[in-house]
mmCIF file of the N, C-alpha and C atoms, coordinates in Angstrom:
data_MODEL
# 
_entry.id   MODEL 
# 
loop_
_atom_site.group_PDB 
_atom_site.id 
_atom_site.type_symbol 
_atom_site.label_atom_id 
_atom_site.label_alt_id 
_atom_site.label_comp_id 
_atom_site.label_asym_id 
_atom_site.label_entity_id 
_atom_site.label_seq_id 
_atom_site.pdbx_PDB_ins_code 
_atom_site.Cartn_x 
_atom_site.Cartn_y 
_atom_site.Cartn_z 
_atom_site.occupancy 
_atom_site.B_iso_or_equiv 
_atom_site.pdbx_formal_charge 
_atom_site.auth_seq_id 
_atom_site.auth_comp_id 
_atom_site.auth_asym_id 
_atom_site.auth_atom_id 
_atom_site.pdbx_PDB_model_num 
ATOM 1   N N  . MET A 1 1  ? -46.770 16.604 -34.492 1.00 0.00 ? 1  MET A N  1 
ATOM 2   C CA . MET A 1 1  ? -47.670 16.494 -34.829 1.00 0.00 ? 1  MET A CA 1 
ATOM 3   C C  . MET A 1 1  ? -48.749 17.094 -34.010 1.00 0.00 ? 1  MET A C  1 
ATOM 4   N N  . ILE A 1 2  ? -49.866 17.856 -34.640 1.00 0.00 ? 2  ILE A N  1 
ATOM 5   C CA . ILE A 1 2  ? -50.991 18.728 -33.568 1.00 0.00 ? 2  ILE A CA 1 
ATOM 6   C C  . ILE A 1 2  ? -52.542 18.392 -34.460 1.00 0.00 ? 2  ILE A C  1 
ATOM 7   N N  . GLY A 1 3  ? -52.805 17.417 -33.304 1.00 0.00 ? 3  GLY A N  1 
ATOM 8   C CA . GLY A 1 3  ? -54.406 17.001 -33.934 1.00 0.00 ? 3  GLY A CA 1 
ATOM 9   C C  . GLY A 1 3  ? -55.282 17.330 -32.601 1.00 0.00 ? 3  GLY A C  1 
ATOM 10  N N  . ASP A 1 4  ? -56.731 18.016 -33.481 1.00 0.00 ? 4  ASP A N  1 
ATOM 11  C CA . ASP A 1 4  ? -57.371 18.211 -32.948 1.00 0.00 ? 4  ASP A CA 1 
ATOM 12  C C  . ASP A 1 4  ? -58.176 17.153 -31.921 1.00 0.00 ? 4  ASP A C  1 
ATOM 13  N N  . GLY A 1 5  ? -58.110 16.083 -32.422 1.00 0.00 ? 5  GLY A N  1 
ATOM 14  C CA . GLY A 1 5  ? -58.678 14.814 -31.516 1.00 0.00 ? 5  GLY A CA 1 
ATOM 15  C C  . GLY A 1 5  ? -60.208 15.250 -31.104 1.00 0.00 ? 5  GLY A C  1 
ATOM 16  N N  . LEU A 1 6  ? -60.761 15.244 -30.223 1.00 0.00 ? 6  LEU A N  1 
ATOM 17  C CA . LEU A 1 6  ? -61.770 15.348 -29.621 1.00 0.00 ? 6  LEU A CA 1 
ATOM 18  C C  . LEU A 1 6  ? -62.317 16.768 -28.909 1.00 0.00 ? 6  LEU A C  1 
ATOM 19  N N  . SER A 1 7  ? -61.538 17.712 -28.678 1.00 0.00 ? 7  SER A N  1 
ATOM 20  C CA . SER A 1 7  ? -61.673 18.666 -28.366 1.00 0.00 ? 7  SER A CA 1 
ATOM 21  C C  . SER A 1 7  ? -60.841 20.073 -29.446 1.00 0.00 ? 7  SER A C  1 
ATOM 22  N N  . PRO A 1 8  ? -61.372 20.220 -30.507 1.00 0.00 ? 8  PRO A N  1 
ATOM 23  C CA . PRO A 1 8  ? -60.344 21.617 -31.095 1.00 0.00 ? 8  PRO A CA 1 
ATOM 24  C C  . PRO A 1 8  ? -59.954 23.036 -29.960 1.00 0.00 ? 8  PRO A C  1 
ATOM 25  N N  . ALA A 1 9  ? -61.075 22.583 -28.570 1.00 0.00 ? 9  ALA A N  1 
ATOM 26  C CA . ALA A 1 9  ? -60.531 23.848 -27.993 1.00 0.00 ? 9  ALA A CA 1 
ATOM 27  C C  . ALA A 1 9  ? -59.419 24.027 -27.155 1.00 0.00 ? 9  ALA A C  1 
ATOM 28  N N  . ALA A 1 10 ? -58.849 22.830 -26.960 1.00 0.00 ? 10 ALA A N  1 
ATOM 29  C CA . ALA A 1 10 ? -57.814 22.442 -26.500 1.00 0.00 ? 10 ALA A CA 1 
ATOM 30  C C  . ALA A 1 10 ? -56.414 22.806 -27.126 1.00 0.00 ? 10 ALA A C  1 
ATOM 31  N N  . VAL A 1 11 ? -56.758 22.487 -28.411 1.00 0.00 ? 11 VAL A N  1 
ATOM 32  C CA . VAL A 1 11 ? -55.679 22.583 -29.413 1.00 0.00 ? 11 VAL A CA 1 
ATOM 33  C C  . VAL A 1 11 ? -55.525 24.301 -29.543 1.00 0.00 ? 11 VAL A C  1 
ATOM 34  N N  . ASN A 1 12 ? -56.592 24.823 -30.147 1.00 0.00 ? 12 ASN A N  1 
ATOM 35  C CA . ASN A 1 12 ? -56.890 25.961 -30.124 1.00 0.00 ? 12 ASN A CA 1 
ATOM 36  C C  . ASN A 1 12 ? -55.986 27.127 -29.155 1.00 0.00 ? 12 ASN A C  1 
ATOM 37  N N  . VAL A 1 13 ? -56.480 27.063 -27.808 1.00 0.00 ? 13 VAL A N  1 
ATOM 38  C CA . VAL A 1 13 ? -55.860 27.672 -26.637 1.00 0.00 ? 13 VAL A CA 1 
ATOM 39  C C  . VAL A 1 13 ? -54.453 27.168 -26.392 1.00 0.00 ? 13 VAL A C  1 
ATOM 40  N N  . HIS A 1 14 ? -53.828 26.034 -26.376 1.00 0.00 ? 14 HIS A N  1 
ATOM 41  C CA . HIS A 1 14 ? -52.584 25.510 -25.952 1.00 0.00 ? 14 HIS A CA 1 
ATOM 42  C C  . HIS A 1 14 ? -51.479 25.411 -27.431 1.00 0.00 ? 14 HIS A C  1 
ATOM 43  N N  . ALA A 1 15 ? -51.663 24.892 -28.262 1.00 0.00 ? 15 ALA A N  1 
ATOM 44  C CA . ALA A 1 15 ? -50.712 24.322 -29.491 1.00 0.00 ? 15 ALA A CA 1 
ATOM 45  C C  . ALA A 1 15 ? -49.836 25.062 -30.044 1.00 0.00 ? 15 ALA A C  1 
ATOM 46  N N  . VAL A 1 16 ? -50.466 26.324 -30.375 1.00 0.00 ? 16 VAL A N  1 
ATOM 47  C CA . VAL A 1 16 ? -49.350 27.331 -30.796 1.00 0.00 ? 16 VAL A CA 1 
ATOM 48  C C  . VAL A 1 16 ? -47.948 27.995 -29.864 1.00 0.00 ? 16 VAL A C  1 
ATOM 49  N N  . GLU A 1 17 ? -48.904 28.045 -28.878 1.00 0.00 ? 17 GLU A N  1 
ATOM 50  C CA . GLU A 1 17 ? -47.723 28.617 -27.711 1.00 0.00 ? 17 GLU A CA 1 
ATOM 51  C C  . GLU A 1 17 ? -46.602 27.152 -27.077 1.00 0.00 ? 17 GLU A C  1 
ATOM 52  N N  . LEU A 1 18 ? -47.260 26.300 -27.542 1.00 0.00 ? 18 LEU A N  1 
ATOM 53  C CA . LEU A 1 18 ? -46.808 24.922 -26.781 1.00 0.00 ? 18 LEU A CA 1 
ATOM 54  C C  . LEU A 1 18 ? -45.609 25.012 -27.710 1.00 0.00 ? 18 LEU A C  1 
ATOM 55  N N  . ALA A 1 19 ? -46.456 25.020 -29.306 1.00 0.00 ? 19 ALA A N  1 
ATOM 56  C CA . ALA A 1 19 ? -45.132 24.596 -29.953 1.00 0.00 ? 19 ALA A CA 1 
ATOM 57  C C  . ALA A 1 19 ? -44.066 25.736 -30.162 1.00 0.00 ? 19 ALA A C  1 
ATOM 58  N N  . ARG A 1 20 ? -44.302 26.636 -29.943 1.00 0.00 ? 20 ARG A N  1 
ATOM 59  C CA . ARG A 1 20 ? -43.029 28.075 -30.185 1.00 0.00 ? 20 ARG A CA 1 
ATOM 60  C C  . ARG A 1 20 ? -42.220 27.902 -28.909 1.00 0.00 ? 20 ARG A C  1 
ATOM 61  N N  . THR A 1 21 ? -42.583 27.151 -27.765 1.00 0.00 ? 21 THR A N  1 
ATOM 62  C CA . THR A 1 21 ? -41.605 27.135 -26.285 1.00 0.00 ? 21 THR A CA 1 
ATOM 63  C C  . THR A 1 21 ? -40.674 25.521 -26.685 1.00 0.00 ? 21 THR A C  1 
ATOM 64  N N  . LEU A 1 22 ? -41.528 24.427 -27.331 1.00 0.00 ? 22 LEU A N  1 
ATOM 65  C CA . LEU A 1 22 ? -40.586 23.336 -27.503 1.00 0.00 ? 22 LEU A CA 1 
ATOM 66  C C  . LEU A 1 22 ? -40.088 23.196 -28.664 1.00 0.00 ? 22 LEU A C  1 
ATOM 67  N N  . VAL A 1 23 ? -40.416 23.301 -29.969 1.00 0.00 ? 23 VAL A N  1 
ATOM 68  C CA . VAL A 1 23 ? -39.460 23.448 -30.612 1.00 0.00 ? 23 VAL A CA 1 
ATOM 69  C C  . VAL A 1 23 ? -37.968 24.404 -30.538 1.00 0.00 ? 23 VAL A C  1 
ATOM 70  N N  . PRO A 1 24 ? -37.913 25.272 -30.341 1.00 0.00 ? 24 PRO A N  1 
ATOM 71  C CA . PRO A 1 24 ? -36.239 25.644 -29.445 1.00 0.00 ? 24 PRO A CA 1 
ATOM 72  C C  . PRO A 1 24 ? -35.665 24.797 -28.920 1.00 0.00 ? 24 PRO A C  1 
ATOM 73  N N  . ARG A 1 25 ? -36.245 24.012 -27.545 1.00 0.00 ? 25 ARG A N  1 
ATOM 74  C CA . ARG A 1 25 ? -35.789 23.488 -26.615 1.00 0.00 ? 25 ARG A CA 1 
ATOM 75  C C  . ARG A 1 25 ? -35.065 21.812 -27.175 1.00 0.00 ? 25 ARG A C  1 
ATOM 76  N N  . LEU A 1 26 ? -36.267 21.588 -28.228 1.00 0.00 ? 26 LEU A N  1 
ATOM 77  C CA . LEU A 1 26 ? -35.833 20.433 -28.462 1.00 0.00 ? 26 LEU A CA 1 
ATOM 78  C C  . LEU A 1 26 ? -34.601 20.968 -29.737 1.00 0.00 ? 26 LEU A C  1 
ATOM 79  N N  . ALA A 1 27 ? -34.585 22.040 -30.585 1.00 0.00 ? 27 ALA A N  1 
ATOM 80  C CA . ALA A 1 27 ? -33.392 21.900 -30.674 1.00 0.00 ? 27 ALA A CA 1 
ATOM 81  C C  . ALA A 1 27 ? -32.304 21.710 -30.190 1.00 0.00 ? 27 ALA A C  1 
ATOM 82  N N  . GLU A 1 28 ? -32.741 22.488 -28.936 1.00 0.00 ? 28 GLU A N  1 
ATOM 83  C CA . GLU A 1 28 ? -30.776 22.776 -28.160 1.00 0.00 ? 28 GLU A CA 1 
ATOM 84  C C  . GLU A 1 28 ? -30.419 21.579 -27.945 1.00 0.00 ? 28 GLU A C  1 
ATOM 85  N N  . ALA A 1 29 ? -31.808 20.453 -27.414 1.00 0.00 ? 29 ALA A N  1 
ATOM 86  C CA . ALA A 1 29 ? -31.339 19.534 -27.144 1.00 0.00 ? 29 ALA A CA 1 
ATOM 87  C C  . ALA A 1 29 ? -30.313 18.504 -28.608 1.00 0.00 ? 29 ALA A C  1 
ATOM 88  N N  . ARG A 1 30 ? -30.709 18.739 -29.906 1.00 0.00 ? 30 ARG A N  1 
ATOM 89  C CA . ARG A 1 30 ? -30.187 18.522 -30.774 1.00 0.00 ? 30 ARG A CA 1 
ATOM 90  C C  . ARG A 1 30 ? -31.215 17.384 -31.418 1.00 0.00 ? 30 ARG A C  1 
ATOM 91  N N  . ILE A 1 31 ? -32.548 17.711 -31.182 1.00 0.00 ? 31 ILE A N  1 
ATOM 92  C CA . ILE A 1 31 ? -33.414 16.783 -31.739 1.00 0.00 ? 31 ILE A CA 1 
ATOM 93  C C  . ILE A 1 31 ? -33.795 17.761 -32.777 1.00 0.00 ? 31 ILE A C  1 
ATOM 94  N N  . GLN A 1 32 ? -34.050 16.986 -34.235 1.00 0.00 ? 32 GLN A N  1 
ATOM 95  C CA . GLN A 1 32 ? -34.068 17.626 -35.740 1.00 0.00 ? 32 GLN A CA 1 
ATOM 96  C C  . GLN A 1 32 ? -35.583 16.919 -35.787 1.00 0.00 ? 32 GLN A C  1 
ATOM 97  N N  . ILE A 1 33 ? -36.379 18.212 -36.040 1.00 0.00 ? 33 ILE A N  1 
ATOM 98  C CA . ILE A 1 33 ? -37.349 18.507 -36.548 1.00 0.00 ? 33 ILE A CA 1 
ATOM 99  C C  . ILE A 1 33 ? -37.955 17.749 -38.052 1.00 0.00 ? 33 ILE A C  1 
ATOM 100 N N  . GLY A 1 34 ? -38.475 17.021 -38.185 1.00 0.00 ? 34 GLY A N  1 
ATOM 101 C CA . GLY A 1 34 ? -38.769 16.911 -39.853 1.00 0.00 ? 34 GLY A CA 1 
ATOM 102 C C  . GLY A 1 34 ? -40.109 17.582 -40.578 1.00 0.00 ? 34 GLY A C  1 
ATOM 103 N N  . GLY A 1 35 ? -40.822 18.062 -39.790 1.00 0.00 ? 35 GLY A N  1 
ATOM 104 C CA . GLY A 1 35 ? -41.816 18.844 -40.336 1.00 0.00 ? 35 GLY A CA 1 
ATOM 105 C C  . GLY A 1 35 ? -42.986 18.904 -39.457 1.00 0.00 ? 35 GLY A C  1 
ATOM 106 N N  . THR A 1 36 ? -44.133 19.773 -39.141 1.00 0.00 ? 36 THR A N  1 
ATOM 107 C CA . THR A 1 36 ? -45.571 19.413 -38.627 1.00 0.00 ? 36 THR A CA 1 
ATOM 108 C C  . THR A 1 36 ? -46.374 19.380 -39.246 1.00 0.00 ? 36 THR A C  1 
ATOM 109 N N  . VAL A 1 37 ? -47.468 18.180 -38.908 1.00 0.00 ? 37 VAL A N  1 
ATOM 110 C CA . VAL A 1 37 ? -48.532 17.989 -39.348 1.00 0.00 ? 37 VAL A CA 1 
ATOM 111 C C  . VAL A 1 37 ? -49.757 18.544 -38.313 1.00 0.00 ? 37 VAL A C  1 
ATOM 112 N N  . VAL A 1 38 ? -50.593 18.952 -39.277 1.00 0.00 ? 38 VAL A N  1 
ATOM 113 C CA . VAL A 1 38 ? -51.942 19.556 -38.570 1.00 0.00 ? 38 VAL A CA 1 
ATOM 114 C C  . VAL A 1 38 ? -53.068 18.770 -39.471 1.00 0.00 ? 38 VAL A C  1 
ATOM 115 N N  . ALA A 1 39 ? -53.691 18.418 -37.970 1.00 0.00 ? 39 ALA A N  1 
ATOM 116 C CA . ALA A 1 39 ? -54.735 17.311 -38.572 1.00 0.00 ? 39 ALA A CA 1 
ATOM 117 C C  . ALA A 1 39 ? -56.060 17.256 -37.840 1.00 0.00 ? 39 ALA A C  1 
ATOM 118 N N  . SER A 1 40 ? -56.914 17.425 -38.877 1.00 0.00 ? 40 SER A N  1 
ATOM 119 C CA . SER A 1 40 ? -58.580 17.875 -38.505 1.00 0.00 ? 40 SER A CA 1 
ATOM 120 C C  . SER A 1 40 ? -59.065 16.412 -37.922 1.00 0.00 ? 40 SER A C  1 
ATOM 121 N N  . GLY A 1 41 ? -59.896 16.048 -36.644 1.00 0.00 ? 41 GLY A N  1 
ATOM 122 C CA . GLY A 1 41 ? -60.523 15.373 -36.580 1.00 0.00 ? 41 GLY A CA 1 
ATOM 123 C C  . GLY A 1 41 ? -59.381 14.379 -36.326 1.00 0.00 ? 41 GLY A C  1 
ATOM 124 N N  . ALA A 1 42 ? -58.325 14.068 -35.749 1.00 0.00 ? 42 ALA A N  1 
ATOM 125 C CA . ALA A 1 42 ? -57.374 13.530 -35.772 1.00 0.00 ? 42 ALA A CA 1 
ATOM 126 C C  . ALA A 1 42 ? -57.150 12.472 -34.457 1.00 0.00 ? 42 ALA A C  1 
ATOM 127 N N  . ARG A 1 43 ? -56.902 11.542 -34.114 1.00 0.00 ? 43 ARG A N  1 
ATOM 128 C CA . ARG A 1 43 ? -57.079 10.754 -33.364 1.00 0.00 ? 43 ARG A CA 1 
ATOM 129 C C  . ARG A 1 43 ? -55.555 9.803  -33.613 1.00 0.00 ? 43 ARG A C  1 
ATOM 130 N N  . VAL A 1 44 ? -55.169 9.327  -32.348 1.00 0.00 ? 44 VAL A N  1 
ATOM 131 C CA . VAL A 1 44 ? -53.827 9.173  -31.739 1.00 0.00 ? 44 VAL A CA 1 
ATOM 132 C C  . VAL A 1 44 ? -53.590 7.997  -33.016 1.00 0.00 ? 44 VAL A C  1 
ATOM 133 N N  . ALA A 1 45 ? -53.895 6.918  -33.354 1.00 0.00 ? 45 ALA A N  1 
ATOM 134 C CA . ALA A 1 45 ? -53.255 6.367  -34.584 1.00 0.00 ? 45 ALA A CA 1 
ATOM 135 C C  . ALA A 1 45 ? -53.087 6.426  -35.498 1.00 0.00 ? 45 ALA A C  1 
ATOM 136 N N  . LEU A 1 46 ? -53.262 7.702  -36.314 1.00 0.00 ? 46 LEU A N  1 
ATOM 137 C CA . LEU A 1 46 ? -52.953 8.925  -37.179 1.00 0.00 ? 46 LEU A CA 1 
ATOM 138 C C  . LEU A 1 46 ? -51.327 8.632  -37.280 1.00 0.00 ? 46 LEU A C  1 
ATOM 139 N N  . GLY A 1 47 ? -51.052 9.059  -35.709 1.00 0.00 ? 47 GLY A N  1 
ATOM 140 C CA . GLY A 1 47 ? -49.162 9.008  -35.999 1.00 0.00 ? 47 GLY A CA 1 
ATOM 141 C C  . GLY A 1 47 ? -48.774 8.125  -36.003 1.00 0.00 ? 47 GLY A C  1 
ATOM 142 N N  . ASP A 1 48 ? -49.278 6.729  -36.299 1.00 0.00 ? 48 ASP A N  1 
ATOM 143 C CA . ASP A 1 48 ? -48.459 5.659  -36.900 1.00 0.00 ? 48 ASP A CA 1 
ATOM 144 C C  . ASP A 1 48 ? -48.245 6.027  -38.205 1.00 0.00 ? 48 ASP A C  1 
ATOM 145 N N  . GLU A 1 49 ? -49.425 6.246  -38.814 1.00 0.00 ? 49 GLU A N  1 
ATOM 146 C CA . GLU A 1 49 ? -49.602 6.328  -40.353 1.00 0.00 ? 49 GLU A CA 1 
ATOM 147 C C  . GLU A 1 49 ? -48.208 7.826  -40.533 1.00 0.00 ? 49 GLU A C  1 
ATOM 148 N N  . ILE A 1 50 ? -48.524 8.359  -40.280 1.00 0.00 ? 50 ILE A N  1 
ATOM 149 C CA . ILE A 1 50 ? -47.790 9.629  -40.490 1.00 0.00 ? 50 ILE A CA 1 
ATOM 150 C C  . ILE A 1 50 ? -46.393 9.614  -40.927 1.00 0.00 ? 50 ILE A C  1 
ATOM 151 N N  . GLY A 1 51 ? -45.867 8.915  -39.146 1.00 0.00 ? 51 GLY A N  1 
ATOM 152 C CA . GLY A 1 51 ? -44.685 8.631  -39.031 1.00 0.00 ? 51 GLY A CA 1 
ATOM 153 C C  . GLY A 1 51 ? -44.152 7.617  -40.100 1.00 0.00 ? 51 GLY A C  1 
ATOM 154 N N  . ALA A 1 52 ? -44.982 6.575  -40.550 1.00 0.00 ? 52 ALA A N  1 
ATOM 155 C CA . ALA A 1 52 ? -44.553 5.575  -41.650 1.00 0.00 ? 52 ALA A CA 1 
ATOM 156 C C  . ALA A 1 52 ? -44.304 6.287  -43.065 1.00 0.00 ? 52 ALA A C  1 
ATOM 157 N N  . VAL A 1 53 ? -45.210 6.872  -43.251 1.00 0.00 ? 53 VAL A N  1 
ATOM 158 C CA . VAL A 1 53 ? -45.055 7.969  -43.928 1.00 0.00 ? 53 VAL A CA 1 
ATOM 159 C C  . VAL A 1 53 ? -44.374 8.628  -44.504 1.00 0.00 ? 53 VAL A C  1 
ATOM 160 N N  . LEU A 1 54 ? -43.829 9.605  -43.647 1.00 0.00 ? 54 LEU A N  1 
ATOM 161 C CA . LEU A 1 54 ? -42.523 10.455 -43.548 1.00 0.00 ? 54 LEU A CA 1 
ATOM 162 C C  . LEU A 1 54 ? -41.045 9.958  -43.019 1.00 0.00 ? 54 LEU A C  1 
ATOM 163 N N  . GLY A 1 55 ? -41.419 7.786  -42.344 1.00 0.00 ? 55 GLY A N  1 
ATOM 164 C CA . GLY A 1 55 ? -40.106 7.596  -41.841 1.00 0.00 ? 55 GLY A CA 1 
ATOM 165 C C  . GLY A 1 55 ? -39.521 7.896  -41.297 1.00 0.00 ? 55 GLY A C  1 
ATOM 166 N N  . ALA A 1 56 ? -40.468 8.419  -40.133 1.00 0.00 ? 56 ALA A N  1 
ATOM 167 C CA . ALA A 1 56 ? -39.636 9.013  -38.715 1.00 0.00 ? 56 ALA A CA 1 
ATOM 168 C C  . ALA A 1 56 ? -39.735 8.116  -37.852 1.00 0.00 ? 56 ALA A C  1 
ATOM 169 N N  . ARG A 1 57 ? -38.698 8.113  -37.065 1.00 0.00 ? 57 ARG A N  1 
ATOM 170 C CA . ARG A 1 57 ? -37.890 7.152  -35.955 1.00 0.00 ? 57 ARG A CA 1 
ATOM 171 C C  . ARG A 1 57 ? -39.082 7.595  -34.300 1.00 0.00 ? 57 ARG A C  1 
ATOM 172 N N  . MET A 1 58 ? -39.527 8.630  -34.594 1.00 0.00 ? 58 MET A N  1 
ATOM 173 C CA . MET A 1 58 ? -40.273 9.153  -33.513 1.00 0.00 ? 58 MET A CA 1 
ATOM 174 C C  . MET A 1 58 ? -41.551 10.430 -34.050 1.00 0.00 ? 58 MET A C  1 
ATOM 175 N N  . VAL A 1 59 ? -42.360 9.906  -33.283 1.00 0.00 ? 59 VAL A N  1 
ATOM 176 C CA . VAL A 1 59 ? -43.877 11.047 -33.854 1.00 0.00 ? 59 VAL A CA 1 
ATOM 177 C C  . VAL A 1 59 ? -44.183 11.572 -32.306 1.00 0.00 ? 59 VAL A C  1 
ATOM 178 N N  . LEU A 1 60 ? -44.088 13.232 -32.269 1.00 0.00 ? 60 LEU A N  1 
ATOM 179 C CA . LEU A 1 60 ? -44.633 13.582 -31.017 1.00 0.00 ? 60 LEU A CA 1 
ATOM 180 C C  . LEU A 1 60 ? -46.259 14.178 -31.724 1.00 0.00 ? 60 LEU A C  1 
ATOM 181 N N  . MET A 1 61 ? -47.119 13.699 -30.542 1.00 0.00 ? 61 MET A N  1 
ATOM 182 C CA . MET A 1 61 ? -48.326 14.659 -31.366 1.00 0.00 ? 61 MET A CA 1 
ATOM 183 C C  . MET A 1 61 ? -49.195 14.755 -30.501 1.00 0.00 ? 61 MET A C  1 
ATOM 184 N N  . LEU A 1 62 ? -49.740 16.023 -29.950 1.00 0.00 ? 62 LEU A N  1 
ATOM 185 C CA . LEU A 1 62 ? -50.103 16.659 -29.560 1.00 0.00 ? 62 LEU A CA 1 
ATOM 186 C C  . LEU A 1 62 ? -51.726 16.658 -29.689 1.00 0.00 ? 62 LEU A C  1 
ATOM 187 N N  . ILE A 1 63 ? -52.620 16.505 -29.181 1.00 0.00 ? 63 ILE A N  1 
ATOM 188 C CA . ILE A 1 63 ? -53.786 16.105 -29.125 1.00 0.00 ? 63 ILE A CA 1 
ATOM 189 C C  . ILE A 1 63 ? -55.337 16.443 -28.322 1.00 0.00 ? 63 ILE A C  1 
ATOM 190 N N  . GLY A 1 64 ? -56.205 17.081 -28.708 1.00 0.00 ? 64 GLY A N  1 
ATOM 191 C CA . GLY A 1 64 ? -57.050 17.813 -27.899 1.00 0.00 ? 64 GLY A CA 1 
ATOM 192 C C  . GLY A 1 64 ? -57.757 16.539 -26.889 1.00 0.00 ? 64 GLY A C  1 
ATOM 193 N N  . GLU A 1 65 ? -58.066 17.059 -25.555 1.00 0.00 ? 65 GLU A N  1 
ATOM 194 C CA . GLU A 1 65 ? -58.911 15.668 -24.629 1.00 0.00 ? 65 GLU A CA 1 
ATOM 195 C C  . GLU A 1 65 ? -59.733 15.402 -25.227 1.00 0.00 ? 65 GLU A C  1 
ATOM 196 N N  . ARG A 1 66 ? -60.926 14.522 -24.333 1.00 0.00 ? 66 ARG A N  1 
ATOM 197 C CA . ARG A 1 66 ? -62.371 14.072 -24.773 1.00 0.00 ? 66 ARG A CA 1 
ATOM 198 C C  . ARG A 1 66 ? -62.797 15.303 -24.245 1.00 0.00 ? 66 ARG A C  1 
ATOM 199 N N  . PRO A 1 67 ? -63.950 15.419 -24.894 1.00 0.00 ? 67 PRO A N  1 
ATOM 200 C CA . PRO A 1 67 ? -65.132 16.394 -24.425 1.00 0.00 ? 67 PRO A CA 1 
ATOM 201 C C  . PRO A 1 67 ? -65.319 16.375 -23.466 1.00 0.00 ? 67 PRO A C  1 
ATOM 202 N N  . ALA A 1 68 ? -65.475 15.213 -23.166 1.00 0.00 ? 68 ALA A N  1 
ATOM 203 C CA . ALA A 1 68 ? -66.477 14.522 -21.579 1.00 0.00 ? 68 ALA A CA 1 
ATOM 204 C C  . ALA A 1 68 ? -65.183 15.295 -19.864 1.00 0.00 ? 68 ALA A C  1 
ATOM 205 N N  . SER A 1 69 ? -64.455 15.279 -20.603 1.00 0.00 ? 69 SER A N  1 
ATOM 206 C CA . SER A 1 69 ? -63.550 15.943 -19.847 1.00 0.00 ? 69 SER A CA 1 
ATOM 207 C C  . SER A 1 69 ? -64.124 17.307 -18.890 1.00 0.00 ? 69 SER A C  1 
ATOM 208 N N  . PRO A 1 70 ? -63.990 17.031 -17.673 1.00 0.00 ? 70 PRO A N  1 
ATOM 209 C CA . PRO A 1 70 ? -64.464 18.573 -17.430 1.00 0.00 ? 70 PRO A CA 1 
ATOM 210 C C  . PRO A 1 70 ? -63.548 19.805 -17.436 1.00 0.00 ? 70 PRO A C  1 
ATOM 211 N N  . ARG A 1 71 ? -61.826 19.721 -17.860 1.00 0.00 ? 71 ARG A N  1 
ATOM 212 C CA . ARG A 1 71 ? -61.625 21.009 -18.781 1.00 0.00 ? 71 ARG A CA 1 
ATOM 213 C C  . ARG A 1 71 ? -60.957 20.612 -20.076 1.00 0.00 ? 71 ARG A C  1 
ATOM 214 N N  . GLN A 1 72 ? -62.192 21.067 -20.873 1.00 0.00 ? 72 GLN A N  1 
ATOM 215 C CA . GLN A 1 72 ? -62.493 20.735 -22.249 1.00 0.00 ? 72 GLN A CA 1 
ATOM 216 C C  . GLN A 1 72 ? -61.132 21.675 -22.834 1.00 0.00 ? 72 GLN A C  1 
ATOM 217 N N  . THR A 1 73 ? -60.512 22.395 -22.285 1.00 0.00 ? 73 THR A N  1 
ATOM 218 C CA . THR A 1 73 ? -59.113 23.067 -22.849 1.00 0.00 ? 73 THR A CA 1 
ATOM 219 C C  . THR A 1 73 ? -58.122 22.300 -22.628 1.00 0.00 ? 73 THR A C  1 
ATOM 220 N N  . ALA A 1 74 ? -57.824 21.010 -22.046 1.00 0.00 ? 74 ALA A N  1 
ATOM 221 C CA . ALA A 1 74 ? -56.989 19.920 -21.280 1.00 0.00 ? 74 ALA A CA 1 
ATOM 222 C C  . ALA A 1 74 ? -56.443 19.447 -22.333 1.00 0.00 ? 74 ALA A C  1 
ATOM 223 N N  . SER A 1 75 ? -54.673 19.521 -22.640 1.00 0.00 ? 75 SER A N  1 
ATOM 224 C CA . SER A 1 75 ? -54.531 18.785 -23.644 1.00 0.00 ? 75 SER A CA 1 
ATOM 225 C C  . SER A 1 75 ? -54.277 17.394 -23.275 1.00 0.00 ? 75 SER A C  1 
ATOM 226 N N  . GLY A 1 76 ? -54.415 16.221 -24.170 1.00 0.00 ? 76 GLY A N  1 
ATOM 227 C CA . GLY A 1 76 ? -54.342 15.006 -23.933 1.00 0.00 ? 76 GLY A CA 1 
ATOM 228 C C  . GLY A 1 76 ? -52.780 14.622 -23.314 1.00 0.00 ? 76 GLY A C  1 
ATOM 229 N N  . PRO A 1 77 ? -52.858 12.966 -23.565 1.00 0.00 ? 77 PRO A N  1 
ATOM 230 C CA . PRO A 1 77 ? -51.612 12.136 -22.916 1.00 0.00 ? 77 PRO A CA 1 
ATOM 231 C C  . PRO A 1 77 ? -50.696 13.069 -24.518 1.00 0.00 ? 77 PRO A C  1 
ATOM 232 N N  . ILE A 1 78 ? -49.423 13.128 -23.815 1.00 0.00 ? 78 ILE A N  1 
ATOM 233 C CA . ILE A 1 78 ? -48.340 12.949 -24.611 1.00 0.00 ? 78 ILE A CA 1 
ATOM 234 C C  . ILE A 1 78 ? -47.350 11.659 -24.846 1.00 0.00 ? 78 ILE A C  1 
# 
């Protein structure tokens, strides 16, 4: 799941390249990926709802950091 959170700049700068790198590595580790959800204005709690709707055992959410951060293109916690 990719969410712009409070900083779309972070997602715009990093999300595509991170996904291109991460997805093949997850496949090598035999971790199945059900699908990708891209959400505008997303917050971390949205991952719980998406996971429940999709019946996922785990949700990985990449989310933009808060704009008050000195580095507005930083990604938030995973």
